N, C-alpha and C positions, 0 to 999 in steps of 0.2 A: 583703076589705080592698084599697082601689087607694088611688094615689095617685098626680096630678099635678105636677109639676115639673120644675125643668131639670136637665139631665145634661151634665156636663164631662168628653172624654175625649180621654186623650191620645193623637189616631189619627191616623198619617200618612198615612192613604190621599187620595190626588188623585183622587177620582172624582167622579160629579156624585149620586149617592146617600150622600155621607158629609160629616158637618159636626162639629165640635167642640164646639159648643156646642148642644145642642136639644132640644127639651119631650120627656117620655117621658110616658107613661102605664104605670102598671105595676099589676098585677092580680095575686093572690096569695088564693085559698082551701084551706081546709083538710075533711079528714075526706070524702076523695076516695080513689076505687078505682084508677083509672088516669088516665091524660094528656087521654085521650078528656073527659071531664066539663072539663076546660080548654078545650079545643079545642070545646065545644058552647060555651060562656058567650062564647066569642070570637066565632066566628060570629053566637051570636043580637045581641051587645052591635055588631057593624057590621053588621049588616042595620038594627036601630032607628037608626044614626047617621046609614047611608045615605037613608033612609026621611024622617027627619026634614031634612038638608041640601036632597031633592031638592024636598021640599015647600015650604023657604021661602028657595032660591037656586037650584033648577034651573034657573029660565028665565033669570035671569042669569049663572049658569055658562056657558049654552046658547047666551045672547047673545055674551060676551066671552069662549070659549073654545073654543066649536064641541063641546063636549061634553056628553051626554047622560048624563046620573049613571043608573048602573043598579042594582037592588037585586038583591041576588043570591038565588039561592034555597038552603034548607039542606033536607040539610047538605051544608055545601062539599066537593069529590074527596078522597078521603086515595089517594095514593100512599106507598106503602113506598118507601124509598130504593133499594132492589136492583131494584125495578123500573121506579124514575124513571133509571136510570142504562140500562137493558139500552132502555127507549122511545130515547134519545137518541141508542145505539149504533146503534140502528135506522135514523136519521137520520142517519147519518154524521157524529155528534158524538162526538170522544173526550176524555175527562178527563185535563188534564195529574196531573204526579205531584206538584204544588200543592198542589192539590183532592183530592187522592186520598181516596175515600170519601165524598164529595158530588158538587153539582153547583159547577162557574162560574158565572159569569153567564151566559155565552152557552149553558150548558147549561139554566139557568133560564128562559130567553126559550123554548128550540127547546120546551122541556117545557109552556111556555105555550099554543103554537101549538098543541103535538099535544091537551089539555084545550081548549081552546078550542074546536078543530074536531071533537072528539069528543064533550065533555060539554057545550058551550055556555054554558062559565065563566070567568068572569075572577079566581077564586080557588082553590087550592087547599094542600091543607096536606100536607105530604113529613114523613112520618115513618119512626123506624125506622133513624136515625142511630149510627152504630156509636160506643160508647164511649169509642175513643182520639181521637176529634175534640170532644169533648164534655166541657164541665166534671164536676169532680169530683161534684160536688154535686148530677148527676142520676141517677136509678134506671137502674139496669141489668135486663137482661133475661139469662137466662142464658143466650140464642145471643150475646152481646157487643156486643148493641142497647141504644138507650137508649129510656128512657121519656120520648122528645122529641119536638119538630118547630119546624119553621119554616112559615110562613104565606105565599104568595107572592101578588102582588097583579099582573094584567098582567104578567106575568116575574120581578117584584122583590119579593126579601123584604123583608117589613114585620117579623116578629113571630119572634120566638124563645121558642120556652116548653118547659114540662115538670115531669113530675111529679117532685119533690125529694127526695133521700133524706132518710128522716128517721128512721130507724138510726144510733144513737151510733159502736159500732164498724165498723158496715159505712162510714160517711160516712170516718171514720178512715181505715181501711185503703184505702178508693178515694183517697181524698188521696195518702198513699202513692205508692201508684201513680202518682199523676200528678208524684212526685217534688215536692210540697210539701213542707215544713217545720209540725209540727202546731204550734211554737211560734207561728209566724207566723201560724195561724189560733186560736189558743186563745180569744178572743176570738168567734169565730165558733162553733165547739165548742162551748163553755158553753151556749148558747141549746139544744143536743138532750141535753146530761148529765143530766136527768131525767125525759125523754120530750118527745117533741115526736107530734103527728099527722100521719096521712099530710095533703101537700098539696103544692100545685102553683100555679104560674102564666106569666106572660108581661110582657113588656115592648114597646111599640109605640111607636116615633118616629113623631108629628105631622107632620115637613115630609115624610118619606119618602110618608105616605100622601096628603098632601094633593097631593107633586106628580103621583104618577102618577093620582088622581082628575081631575086637571085637564088633566092630556094634557102636562105639564110635559115640558123634559127634566132641570134641575137642581133641586136644593135651593136653590139661593142664589136660585131666582124665586120660592119663596114666603114664604120666613125675611124677616122685615121688616130685622134689621141680621144678616148672615149671619156665624159668623165658625167658620172652616178652621185648616190648620197653617199660614198664612202671615199670615191675618187676625186682628187684636187690635182693630184702630183702623178707624174710630170704632165 
């Protein structure tokens, strides 16, 4: 199952890669064994997209932006978060408390340079995020990590995905651990009350992908009518 539609987000971030209204692609698949199946789906999907973009618009993109659209090889590199933190630390970058347990934007770019030089790849999956920084509905492993991932493209996150927790009682307990009132999410929990297949998915923002693909510096440059914290009109 997938949908392509508008997303409206009360996002206070004043950065080059955030907007408060954008078009998102959301994909969900059922009867999976792990988040690896979701990553496999997404990488094959992206290769298909980039091949078609290059075939139809590659010459125009090269002429207008000086960018040669590259078709990535499969599989994309996978790096556990613990390994990613070790890599950026070995390159003298240390994560602040604000980003404890994950990479900050500078760390993402440092890791990209490492992967580009070592593996000659523009994409990489970061896996093994600790459950304390992930939503309650992500499936957790016994070691305290989640079956989730971020996909980075040219050093910037373009996707968050995961295998979702489908077991009703575990889902409730994980919500309680996050101090979420069960009454406030009753409508959501009811979907799982009588059984739900193992499933997962990802969300993908088109403007961020387009910005990176064209080598631009801000999502404003690839959005027809940009919407941000301080821009509602026109």
